[in-house]
C-alpha positions as YAML, in Angstrom:
chain: A
units: angstrom
residues:
- id: 1
  name: MET
  ca: [-6.76, -78.19, 91.89]
- id: 2
  name: THR
  ca: [-3.35, -79.00, 90.48]
- id: 3
  name: ARG
  ca: [-2.67, -79.50, 86.80]
- id: 4
  name: ALA
  ca: [-2.14, -83.25, 87.38]
- id: 5
  name: ALA
  ca: [-5.42, -83.61, 89.25]
- id: 6
  name: SER
  ca: [-7.27, -81.65, 86.60]
- id: 7
  name: THR
  ca: [-5.79, -83.88, 83.89]
- id: 8
  name: SER
  ca: [-6.82, -87.00, 85.80]
- id: 9
  name: THR
  ca: [-10.47, -85.92, 85.77]
- id: 10
  name: ALA
  ca: [-10.48, -85.04, 82.07]
- id: 11
  name: PRO
  ca: [-11.51, -88.56, 80.89]
- id: 12
  name: ALA
  ca: [-14.35, -88.59, 83.44]
- id: 13
  name: LEU
  ca: [-15.57, -85.18, 82.29]
- id: 14
  name: ILE
  ca: [-15.57, -86.37, 78.67]
- id: 15
  name: ALA
  ca: [-17.37, -89.54, 79.75]
- id: 16
  name: VAL
  ca: [-20.14, -87.67, 81.58]
- id: 17
  name: LEU
  ca: [-20.67, -85.40, 78.55]
- id: 18
  name: VAL
  ca: [-20.92, -88.41, 76.21]
- id: 19
  name: ALA
  ca: [-23.18, -90.22, 78.67]
- id: 20
  name: ASN
  ca: [-25.78, -87.47, 78.85]
- id: 21
  name: ALA
  ca: [-25.72, -86.82, 75.13]
- id: 22
  name: ALA
  ca: [-26.42, -90.52, 74.52]
- id: 23
  name: LEU
  ca: [-29.10, -90.80, 77.22]
- id: 24
  name: ALA
  ca: [-31.01, -87.87, 75.69]
- id: 25
  name: PHE
  ca: [-32.00, -90.15, 72.79]
- id: 26
  name: GLY
  ca: [-33.95, -92.45, 75.13]
- id: 27
  name: PRO
  ca: [-37.39, -90.81, 74.73]
- id: 28
  name: LEU
  ca: [-37.05, -90.91, 70.93]
- id: 29
  name: PHE
  ca: [-36.27, -94.63, 70.83]
- id: 30
  name: VAL
  ca: [-39.04, -95.44, 73.33]
- id: 31
  name: ARG
  ca: [-41.60, -93.66, 71.16]
- id: 32
  name: LEU
  ca: [-40.36, -95.49, 68.06]
- id: 33
  name: ALA
  ca: [-40.55, -98.93, 69.69]
- id: 34
  name: ASP
  ca: [-43.60, -101.09, 68.97]
- id: 35
  name: THR
  ca: [-43.63, -102.68, 72.43]
- id: 36
  name: GLY
  ca: [-45.04, -101.25, 75.62]
- id: 37
  name: PRO
  ca: [-42.91, -98.58, 77.33]
- id: 38
  name: VAL
  ca: [-41.86, -100.77, 80.26]
- id: 39
  name: ALA
  ca: [-41.20, -103.66, 77.89]
- id: 40
  name: ALA
  ca: [-38.92, -101.32, 75.94]
- id: 41
  name: ALA
  ca: [-37.02, -100.68, 79.18]
- id: 42
  name: PHE
  ca: [-36.76, -104.45, 79.70]
- id: 43
  name: TRP
  ca: [-35.25, -104.95, 76.25]
- id: 44
  name: ARG
  ca: [-32.90, -102.01, 76.78]
- id: 45
  name: ILE
  ca: [-31.41, -103.97, 79.68]
- id: 46
  name: ALA
  ca: [-31.80, -107.51, 78.33]
- id: 47
  name: LEU
  ca: [-30.01, -106.76, 75.06]
- id: 48
  name: ALA
  ca: [-27.21, -104.92, 76.86]
- id: 49
  name: VAL
  ca: [-26.54, -107.35, 79.75]
- id: 50
  name: PRO
  ca: [-24.65, -110.02, 77.72]
- id: 51
  name: VAL
  ca: [-22.35, -107.35, 76.28]
- id: 52
  name: LEU
  ca: [-21.85, -105.71, 79.67]
- id: 53
  name: GLY
  ca: [-21.09, -109.09, 81.23]
- id: 54
  name: GLY
  ca: [-18.56, -109.91, 78.51]
- id: 55
  name: ILE
  ca: [-16.79, -106.57, 78.93]
- id: 56
  name: ALA
  ca: [-16.78, -106.94, 82.73]
- id: 57
  name: ILE
  ca: [-15.22, -110.41, 82.51]
- id: 58
  name: ALA
  ca: [-12.66, -109.36, 79.89]
- id: 59
  name: SER
  ca: [-11.57, -106.29, 81.88]
- id: 60
  name: ARG
  ca: [-11.66, -107.89, 85.31]
- id: 61
  name: LYS
  ca: [-8.63, -107.40, 87.55]
- id: 62
  name: PRO
  ca: [-7.81, -109.08, 90.87]
- id: 63
  name: ALA
  ca: [-9.33, -107.30, 93.85]
- id: 64
  name: ALA
  ca: [-7.21, -106.31, 96.81]
- id: 65
  name: ALA
  ca: [-9.84, -107.43, 99.30]
- id: 66
  name: ALA
  ca: [-13.13, -109.30, 99.39]
- id: 67
  name: THR
  ca: [-16.21, -107.22, 98.60]
- id: 68
  name: SER
  ca: [-18.51, -106.77, 101.58]
- id: 69
  name: TRP
  ca: [-22.12, -107.93, 101.73]
- id: 70
  name: ARG
  ca: [-23.12, -104.25, 101.91]
- id: 71
  name: ILE
  ca: [-21.84, -103.66, 98.38]
- id: 72
  name: TRP
  ca: [-23.79, -106.62, 96.99]
- id: 73
  name: LEU
  ca: [-26.93, -105.36, 98.75]
- id: 74
  name: PHE
  ca: [-26.41, -101.90, 97.25]
- id: 75
  name: VAL
  ca: [-25.95, -103.43, 93.78]
- id: 76
  name: ALA
  ca: [-29.27, -105.24, 94.11]
- id: 77
  name: LEU
  ca: [-31.06, -102.16, 95.45]
- id: 78
  name: ALA
  ca: [-29.54, -100.03, 92.69]
- id: 79
  name: GLY
  ca: [-30.87, -102.47, 90.10]
- id: 80
  name: VAL
  ca: [-34.38, -102.30, 91.56]
- id: 81
  name: ALA
  ca: [-34.22, -98.50, 91.78]
- id: 82
  name: PHE
  ca: [-33.06, -98.30, 88.16]
- id: 83
  name: ALA
  ca: [-35.85, -100.64, 87.05]
- id: 84
  name: ALA
  ca: [-38.41, -98.49, 88.85]
- id: 85
  name: ASP
  ca: [-36.84, -95.35, 87.35]
- id: 86
  name: LEU
  ca: [-36.93, -96.69, 83.79]
- id: 87
  name: GLY
  ca: [-40.43, -98.13, 84.19]
- id: 88
  name: THR
  ca: [-42.00, -94.93, 85.48]
- id: 89
  name: TRP
  ca: [-40.03, -92.70, 83.10]
- id: 90
  name: HIS
  ca: [-40.90, -94.75, 80.00]
- id: 91
  name: LEU
  ca: [-44.56, -94.69, 81.01]
- id: 92
  name: GLY
  ca: [-44.36, -90.94, 81.51]
- id: 93
  name: ILE
  ca: [-42.72, -90.40, 78.11]
- id: 94
  name: LEU
  ca: [-45.86, -91.65, 76.37]
- id: 95
  name: HIS
  ca: [-48.16, -89.43, 78.45]
- id: 96
  name: THR
  ca: [-46.39, -86.08, 78.22]
- id: 97
  name: THR
  ca: [-44.19, -84.12, 75.84]
- id: 98
  name: MET
  ca: [-40.55, -85.02, 75.16]
- id: 99
  name: ALA
  ca: [-39.50, -81.70, 76.69]
- id: 100
  name: ASN
  ca: [-41.45, -82.32, 79.89]
- id: 101
  name: ALA
  ca: [-40.21, -85.90, 80.16]
- id: 102
  name: THR
  ca: [-36.57, -84.92, 79.74]
- id: 103
  name: LEU
  ca: [-36.74, -81.99, 82.15]
- id: 104
  name: LEU
  ca: [-38.71, -83.69, 84.94]
- id: 105
  name: GLY
  ca: [-37.00, -87.05, 84.52]
- id: 106
  name: ASN
  ca: [-33.68, -85.36, 85.27]
- id: 107
  name: SER
  ca: [-34.70, -83.74, 88.54]
- id: 108
  name: ALA
  ca: [-31.73, -85.68, 89.95]
- id: 109
  name: THR
  ca: [-29.78, -82.68, 88.62]
- id: 110
  name: PHE
  ca: [-30.31, -80.99, 91.99]
- id: 111
  name: LEU
  ca: [-31.16, -83.96, 94.25]
- id: 112
  name: PHE
  ca: [-27.86, -85.79, 93.75]
- id: 113
  name: PRO
  ca: [-25.65, -82.73, 94.49]
- id: 114
  name: LEU
  ca: [-27.82, -82.03, 97.57]
- id: 115
  name: TRP
  ca: [-27.04, -85.55, 98.82]
- id: 116
  name: GLY
  ca: [-23.34, -84.87, 98.23]
- id: 117
  name: PHE
  ca: [-23.46, -81.71, 100.33]
- id: 118
  name: LEU
  ca: [-25.39, -83.46, 103.12]
- id: 119
  name: VAL
  ca: [-22.88, -86.32, 103.25]
- id: 120
  name: ALA
  ca: [-19.99, -83.83, 103.25]
- id: 121
  name: ARG
  ca: [-21.82, -81.84, 105.97]
- id: 122
  name: ALA
  ca: [-20.94, -78.63, 104.18]
- id: 123
  name: TRP
  ca: [-22.81, -75.90, 102.34]
- id: 124
  name: PRO
  ca: [-21.89, -75.24, 98.71]
- id: 125
  name: THR
  ca: [-19.04, -72.81, 98.16]
- id: 126
  name: ARG
  ca: [-19.85, -69.49, 96.52]
- id: 127
  name: MET
  ca: [-18.61, -70.83, 93.19]
- id: 128
  name: GLN
  ca: [-20.73, -73.97, 93.50]
- id: 129
  name: GLY
  ca: [-23.78, -71.98, 94.54]
- id: 130
  name: ALA
  ca: [-23.30, -69.65, 91.59]
- id: 131
  name: ALA
  ca: [-23.02, -72.65, 89.26]
- id: 132
  name: LEU
  ca: [-26.25, -74.15, 90.60]
- id: 133
  name: LEU
  ca: [-28.13, -70.87, 90.15]
- id: 134
  name: LEU
  ca: [-26.69, -70.39, 86.67]
- id: 135
  name: ALA
  ca: [-27.67, -73.93, 85.70]
- id: 136
  name: ALA
  ca: [-31.20, -73.47, 87.07]
- id: 137
  name: ALA
  ca: [-31.64, -70.23, 85.15]
- id: 138
  name: GLY
  ca: [-30.27, -71.82, 81.98]
- id: 139
  name: THR
  ca: [-32.66, -74.75, 82.32]
- id: 140
  name: ALA
  ca: [-35.59, -72.39, 82.82]
- id: 141
  name: LEU
  ca: [-34.68, -70.51, 79.65]
- id: 142
  name: LEU
  ca: [-34.02, -73.66, 77.65]
- id: 143
  name: MET
  ca: [-37.22, -75.44, 78.60]
- id: 144
  name: GLY
  ca: [-39.45, -72.47, 79.37]
- id: 145
  name: ARG
  ca: [-40.94, -72.09, 75.89]
- id: 146
  name: SER
  ca: [-41.47, -75.80, 75.35]
- id: 147
  name: TYR
  ca: [-42.72, -76.84, 78.79]
- id: 148
  name: GLN
  ca: [-46.49, -77.16, 78.76]
- id: 149
  name: LEU
  ca: [-48.64, -77.03, 81.88]
- id: 150
  name: ASP
  ca: [-51.51, -79.08, 80.52]
- id: 151
  name: PRO
  ca: [-53.94, -81.22, 82.58]
- id: 152
  name: ARG
  ca: [-53.65, -83.88, 79.87]
- id: 153
  name: HIS
  ca: [-49.95, -84.21, 80.73]
- id: 154
  name: LEU
  ca: [-50.40, -84.30, 84.52]
- id: 155
  name: ALA
  ca: [-50.11, -88.09, 84.88]
- id: 156
  name: GLY
  ca: [-47.07, -88.24, 82.62]
- id: 157
  name: ASP
  ca: [-45.43, -85.30, 84.39]
- id: 158
  name: LEU
  ca: [-45.92, -86.91, 87.81]
- id: 159
  name: LEU
  ca: [-44.48, -90.20, 86.58]
- id: 160
  name: CYS
  ca: [-41.41, -88.39, 85.26]
- id: 161
  name: ILE
  ca: [-40.94, -86.55, 88.57]
- id: 162
  name: VAL
  ca: [-41.05, -89.89, 90.43]
- id: 163
  name: ALA
  ca: [-38.56, -91.26, 87.91]
- id: 164
  name: GLY
  ca: [-36.22, -88.34, 88.64]
- id: 165
  name: VAL
  ca: [-36.27, -89.10, 92.36]
- id: 166
  name: LEU
  ca: [-35.61, -92.80, 91.70]
- id: 167
  name: TYR
  ca: [-32.75, -91.85, 89.36]
- id: 168
  name: ALA
  ca: [-31.16, -89.83, 92.17]
- id: 169
  name: LEU
  ca: [-31.51, -92.87, 94.48]
- id: 170
  name: TYR
  ca: [-29.83, -95.02, 91.82]
- id: 171
  name: PHE
  ca: [-26.93, -92.56, 91.65]
- id: 172
  name: ILE
  ca: [-26.54, -92.51, 95.43]
- id: 173
  name: LEU
  ca: [-26.40, -96.31, 95.63]
- id: 174
  name: MET
  ca: [-24.09, -96.68, 92.65]
- id: 175
  name: SER
  ca: [-21.69, -94.02, 93.91]
- id: 176
  name: ASP
  ca: [-21.13, -96.29, 96.92]
- id: 177
  name: VAL
  ca: [-20.83, -99.38, 94.73]
- id: 178
  name: ARG
  ca: [-18.25, -97.68, 92.51]
- id: 179
  name: ARG
  ca: [-15.87, -97.33, 95.45]
- id: 180
  name: ALA
  ca: [-15.53, -101.11, 95.51]
- id: 181
  name: LEU
  ca: [-16.30, -102.34, 91.98]
- id: 182
  name: ALA
  ca: [-14.96, -101.45, 88.55]
- id: 183
  name: PRO
  ca: [-17.45, -99.56, 86.32]
- id: 184
  name: TRP
  ca: [-18.35, -102.34, 83.86]
- id: 185
  name: LEU
  ca: [-18.82, -104.93, 86.61]
- id: 186
  name: ALA
  ca: [-20.94, -102.52, 88.66]
- id: 187
  name: LEU
  ca: [-23.13, -101.69, 85.65]
- id: 188
  name: ALA
  ca: [-23.45, -105.33, 84.54]
- id: 189
  name: LEU
  ca: [-24.57, -106.51, 87.98]
- id: 190
  name: SER
  ca: [-26.99, -103.64, 88.62]
- id: 191
  name: SER
  ca: [-28.47, -104.08, 85.12]
- id: 192
  name: LEU
  ca: [-28.92, -107.81, 85.76]
- id: 193
  name: ALA
  ca: [-30.73, -107.01, 89.01]
- id: 194
  name: SER
  ca: [-33.18, -104.77, 87.13]
- id: 195
  name: LEU
  ca: [-34.27, -107.38, 84.56]
- id: 196
  name: LEU
  ca: [-36.89, -109.33, 86.52]
- id: 197
  name: PRO
  ca: [-38.59, -106.25, 88.05]
- id: 198
  name: LEU
  ca: [-38.94, -104.68, 84.60]
- id: 199
  name: LEU
  ca: [-40.31, -107.86, 83.02]
- id: 200
  name: GLY
  ca: [-42.74, -108.38, 85.90]
- id: 201
  name: PHE
  ca: [-43.93, -104.77, 85.71]
- id: 202
  name: ALA
  ca: [-44.49, -105.04, 81.95]
- id: 203
  name: LEU
  ca: [-46.48, -108.28, 82.35]
- id: 204
  name: ILE
  ca: [-48.62, -106.83, 85.13]
- id: 205
  name: LEU
  ca: [-49.47, -103.86, 82.90]
- id: 206
  name: GLY
  ca: [-50.40, -106.23, 80.08]
- id: 207
  name: GLU
  ca: [-47.94, -104.68, 77.66]
- id: 208
  name: ARG
  ca: [-46.81, -106.12, 74.38]
- id: 209
  name: ILE
  ca: [-43.44, -107.73, 75.12]
- id: 210
  name: ILE
  ca: [-42.15, -109.19, 71.84]
- id: 211
  name: PRO
  ca: [-41.50, -106.55, 69.14]
- id: 212
  name: GLN
  ca: [-41.93, -106.87, 65.40]
- id: 213
  name: HIS
  ca: [-39.27, -104.26, 64.72]
- id: 214
  name: TRP
  ca: [-36.06, -104.58, 66.75]
- id: 215
  name: THR
  ca: [-34.16, -101.54, 65.45]
- id: 216
  name: PRO
  ca: [-35.42, -98.97, 68.02]
- id: 217
  name: LEU
  ca: [-34.82, -101.42, 70.89]
- id: 218
  name: ILE
  ca: [-31.33, -102.34, 69.72]
- id: 219
  name: ALA
  ca: [-30.54, -98.63, 69.36]
- id: 220
  name: LEU
  ca: [-31.97, -98.03, 72.85]
- id: 221
  name: ALA
  ca: [-29.72, -100.75, 74.32]
- id: 222
  name: ILE
  ca: [-26.56, -99.64, 72.52]
- id: 223
  name: VAL
  ca: [-26.90, -95.86, 72.77]
- id: 224
  name: CYS
  ca: [-28.55, -95.51, 76.17]
- id: 225
  name: GLN
  ca: [-27.44, -98.53, 78.21]
- id: 226
  name: LEU
  ca: [-24.03, -99.46, 76.81]
- id: 227
  name: VAL
  ca: [-22.74, -96.02, 75.84]
- id: 228
  name: GLY
  ca: [-24.88, -93.77, 78.07]
- id: 229
  name: GLN
  ca: [-24.93, -95.69, 81.34]
- id: 230
  name: GLY
  ca: [-21.46, -97.15, 80.71]
- id: 231
  name: CYS
  ca: [-19.91, -93.70, 80.53]
- id: 232
  name: MET
  ca: [-22.09, -92.45, 83.37]
- id: 233
  name: ILE
  ca: [-21.04, -95.18, 85.81]
- id: 234
  name: TYR
  ca: [-17.40, -94.64, 84.87]
- id: 235
  name: ALA
  ca: [-17.71, -90.92, 85.62]
- id: 236
  name: LEU
  ca: [-19.67, -91.57, 88.81]
- id: 237
  name: GLY
  ca: [-16.58, -93.02, 90.48]
- id: 238
  name: ARG
  ca: [-14.38, -90.07, 89.58]
- id: 239
  name: LEU
  ca: [-16.44, -86.87, 89.73]
- id: 240
  name: SER
  ca: [-18.25, -85.14, 92.56]
- id: 241
  name: PRO
  ca: [-22.07, -85.35, 92.88]
- id: 242
  name: LEU
  ca: [-22.28, -81.66, 91.93]
- id: 243
  name: VAL
  ca: [-20.48, -82.14, 88.62]
- id: 244
  name: VAL
  ca: [-22.45, -85.31, 87.79]
- id: 245
  name: GLY
  ca: [-25.73, -83.65, 88.75]
- id: 246
  name: LEU
  ca: [-25.20, -80.53, 86.67]
- id: 247
  name: ALA
  ca: [-24.01, -82.62, 83.75]
- id: 248
  name: LEU
  ca: [-27.50, -84.16, 83.64]
- id: 249
  name: LEU
  ca: [-28.66, -80.83, 82.23]
- id: 250
  name: ILE
  ca: [-26.94, -81.78, 79.00]
- id: 251
  name: GLN
  ca: [-29.86, -84.13, 78.37]
- id: 252
  name: PRO
  ca: [-32.52, -81.40, 78.03]
- id: 253
  name: THR
  ca: [-30.08, -79.51, 75.82]
- id: 254
  name: VAL
  ca: [-29.60, -82.46, 73.46]
- id: 255
  name: ALA
  ca: [-33.32, -83.28, 73.65]
- id: 256
  name: ALA
  ca: [-34.05, -79.75, 72.42]
- id: 257
  name: ALA
  ca: [-31.70, -80.33, 69.49]
- id: 258
  name: ILE
  ca: [-33.40, -83.67, 68.73]
- id: 259
  name: GLY
  ca: [-36.78, -81.93, 68.76]
- id: 260
  name: TRP
  ca: [-35.37, -79.33, 66.37]
- id: 261
  name: VAL
  ca: [-34.03, -81.91, 63.91]
- id: 262
  name: HIS
  ca: [-36.57, -84.73, 64.23]
- id: 263
  name: PHE
  ca: [-39.79, -82.86, 65.00]
- id: 264
  name: GLY
  ca: [-39.08, -79.43, 63.49]
- id: 265
  name: GLU
  ca: [-39.21, -77.69, 66.88]
- id: 266
  name: ALA
  ca: [-37.17, -74.56, 66.12]
- id: 267
  name: LEU
  ca: [-34.81, -73.19, 68.77]
- id: 268
  name: GLY
  ca: [-34.96, -69.49, 69.59]
- id: 269
  name: ALA
  ca: [-32.53, -67.03, 71.15]
- id: 270
  name: PRO
  ca: [-33.58, -67.92, 74.76]
- id: 271
  name: ASP
  ca: [-32.79, -71.58, 74.05]
- id: 272
  name: PHE
  ca: [-29.26, -70.78, 72.90]
- id: 273
  name: VAL
  ca: [-28.72, -68.47, 75.89]
- id: 274
  name: GLY
  ca: [-29.90, -71.28, 78.20]
- id: 275
  name: ILE
  ca: [-27.50, -73.74, 76.58]
- id: 276
  name: ALA
  ca: [-24.64, -71.27, 77.05]
- id: 277
  name: MET
  ca: [-25.55, -70.78, 80.75]
- id: 278
  name: ILE
  ca: [-25.58, -74.54, 81.38]
- id: 279
  name: ALA
  ca: [-22.19, -74.87, 79.68]
- id: 280
  name: ALA
  ca: [-20.84, -72.03, 81.83]
- id: 281
  name: ALA
  ca: [-22.12, -73.74, 84.99]
- id: 282
  name: LEU
  ca: [-20.27, -76.92, 84.07]
- id: 283
  name: VAL
  ca: [-17.08, -74.94, 83.49]
- id: 284
  name: LEU
  ca: [-17.45, -73.31, 86.91]
- id: 285
  name: VAL
  ca: [-17.74, -76.63, 88.78]
- id: 286
  name: ARG
  ca: [-15.30, -78.78, 86.82]
- id: 287
  name: ASP
  ca: [-12.44, -77.86, 89.18]
- id: 288
  name: THR
  ca: [-14.37, -77.32, 92.41]
- id: 289
  name: ARG
  ca: [-14.25, -80.93, 93.61]
- id: 290
  name: ARG
  ca: [-13.96, -81.15, 97.41]
- id: 291
  name: ASP
  ca: [-10.99, -83.49, 97.59]
- id: 292
  name: ALA
  ca: [-11.18, -83.92, 101.34]
- id: 293
  name: LYS
  ca: [-14.91, -84.16, 101.86]
- id: 294
  name: GLU
  ca: [-17.10, -85.15, 98.94]
- id: 295
  name: PRO
  ca: [-17.92, -88.88, 98.82]
- id: 296
  name: SER
  ca: [-16.41, -89.60, 95.42]
- id: 297
  name: ALA
  ca: [-13.27, -87.68, 96.25]
- id: 298
  name: ALA
  ca: [-12.85, -88.92, 99.80]
- id: 299
  name: HIS
  ca: [-13.11, -92.54, 98.72]
- id: 300
  name: PRO
  ca: [-11.63, -92.87, 95.24]
- id: 301
  name: VAL
  ca: [-11.91, -96.14, 93.37]
- id: 302
  name: PRO
  ca: [-8.86, -98.29, 94.26]
- id: 303
  name: GLU
  ca: [-6.37, -98.39, 91.40]
- id: 304
  name: GLU
  ca: [-6.43, -102.17, 91.16]
- id: 305
  name: LYS
  ca: [-10.20, -102.07, 90.56]
- id: 306
  name: ARG
  ca: [-10.23, -99.34, 87.94]
...
């Protein structure tokens, strides 16, 4: 990759790092909320949508061509997938440990890059394969001591695994949407599409909807939806699925740090080695973007829509 190309991806790399650091705070805010877990997901979206809509309108630029019906369908499907992801993940958070929830809920780490390779009809390069193995080993070290195989956590673990699959589906749909729509507009519309499914799910479960204390929910909306998903959707249009997928491993890393600070869960030498291995994997893949084949590289976001 040339120096100019590398420089052009620098903002996206920073964005994906910020996104995952912010999203790692989600389980903490959900546990602090005094509503039901799915209701907390509803408020995460509902409080963020007006701001997202305002930013999308303020930053809107004329499009070169009309957006196809396929893009609008993908926006709607992405919203439903994200609602299902948040609903199942937030339920799982309350029925398993924070470590389990963060690890299993980010199984898209390997599913999304796999989709990228299938679409490109190419196996990973040696460097990419080495990065995937290094990241997997780092994750095992980081989460190995804290992960608990406990029958009491089985339901929560399964919910988080389902959430991880749905999160990968959301990424796949939104990567297509981002080829046609600017990041804030794409996020605003997909978030809007997720509102009714989340509210309906919360009502069906009989959850408490209206909170007495708004601070955790406001923090959830700002940190996770506005900052986290905002930066993530921006990066999704500019980085390969492999880079985005491996960057999701930042979330377990930050979650471990949150557990250390907030819950007194001390980190040991294996944890720090795991963090270093994940960082090394990200360094290995930051410049291995397949410019001619990978979906995000083959179809960059048009300049007039950025």
